[in-house]
Structure formats: structure tokens, C-alpha cells
C-alpha positions as a printed NumPy array, in Angstrom:
array([[ -8.491,  -9.207,  12.069],
       [ -4.785, -10.248,  12.477],
       [ -2.786, -11.995,   9.387],
       [  0.944, -12.908,  10.154],
       [  2.807, -14.406,   7.416],
       [  6.618, -15.636,   6.796],
       [  8.156, -14.301,   3.708],
       [ 11.165, -14.832,   1.687],
       [ 12.679, -11.21 ,   1.448],
       [ 14.207,  -9.933,  -1.94 ],
       [ 16.504,  -7.771,  -0.73 ],
       [ 20.202,  -8.561,  -0.266],
       [ 20.211,  -6.668,   2.952],
       [ 17.532,  -8.912,   4.624],
       [ 18.763, -11.832,   6.414],
       [ 16.819, -14.334,   4.239],
       [ 13.293, -14.663,   5.949],
       [ 10.855, -12.378,   7.745],
       [  7.54 , -12.013,   9.673],
       [  5.143,  -9.877,   8.304],
       [  2.194,  -8.779,  10.856],
       [ -0.979,  -7.314,   9.365],
       [ -3.298,  -5.697,  11.906],
       [ -6.489,  -5.056,   9.776],
       [-10.294,  -3.276,  11.498],
       [-13.398,  -2.098,   9.602],
       [-12.645,   2.038,   9.006],
       [ -9.198,   2.172,  10.639],
       [ -6.078,   2.239,   7.968],
       [ -4.538,  -1.138,   8.285],
       [ -1.271,  -1.283,  10.086],
       [  1.474,  -3.62 ,   8.841],
       [  5.143,  -4.268,  10.448],
       [  7.886,  -6.349,   9.676],
       [ 10.109,  -8.682,  11.544],
       [ 13.57 ,  -9.496,  10.391],
       [ 13.469, -13.404,  11.323],
       [ 11.682, -16.625,  10.698],
       [  8.54 , -16.935,  11.997],
       [  9.233, -19.92 ,  14.643],
       [ 11.76 , -17.505,  16.007],
       [ 10.057, -14.718,  16.687],
       [  8.887, -13.515,  20.465],
       [  6.098, -12.236,  22.349],
       [  8.567,  -9.461,  23.473],
       [  9.572,  -8.738,  19.343],
       [  6.105,  -8.486,  18.491],
       [  5.296,  -6.065,  20.927],
       [  8.125,  -3.95 ,  20.173],
       [  7.284,  -4.423,  16.391],
       [  3.58 ,  -2.843,  17.008],
       [  4.126,  -0.512,  19.29 ],
       [  2.19 ,   2.71 ,  18.342],
       [  4.892,   5.15 ,  18.236],
       [  6.989,   2.567,  15.648]])
């Protein structure tokens, strides 16, 4: 299961909105990644870069 949310970052160093990708699978530790931009601006490349396993 994959969940994607856009949130307002409370940290003053954040750009305002960020996109959070949560990947969940039974028996495996969940993986959360953040992209420092609003969801509407996120590209396929941004997602691929964010979920790289060596990240």
C-alpha cells in the first residue's frame, strides 16, 4: 500500500508545503519519504529520487 499526503511543514526551514510518501507492506518495515514541495509540483523524477533504496 502506498499513501501520499501533502502537509504544511511546521519547521521554519521548510518551504511551506511538503509531500510525504508512505510505502507499507505486510511483514516489512514501512518506508516514509518527504519531498520538499507541494504535491501539485511533484514529478515522477522527484518520486523516483525520493524512494531510491540507497537513500
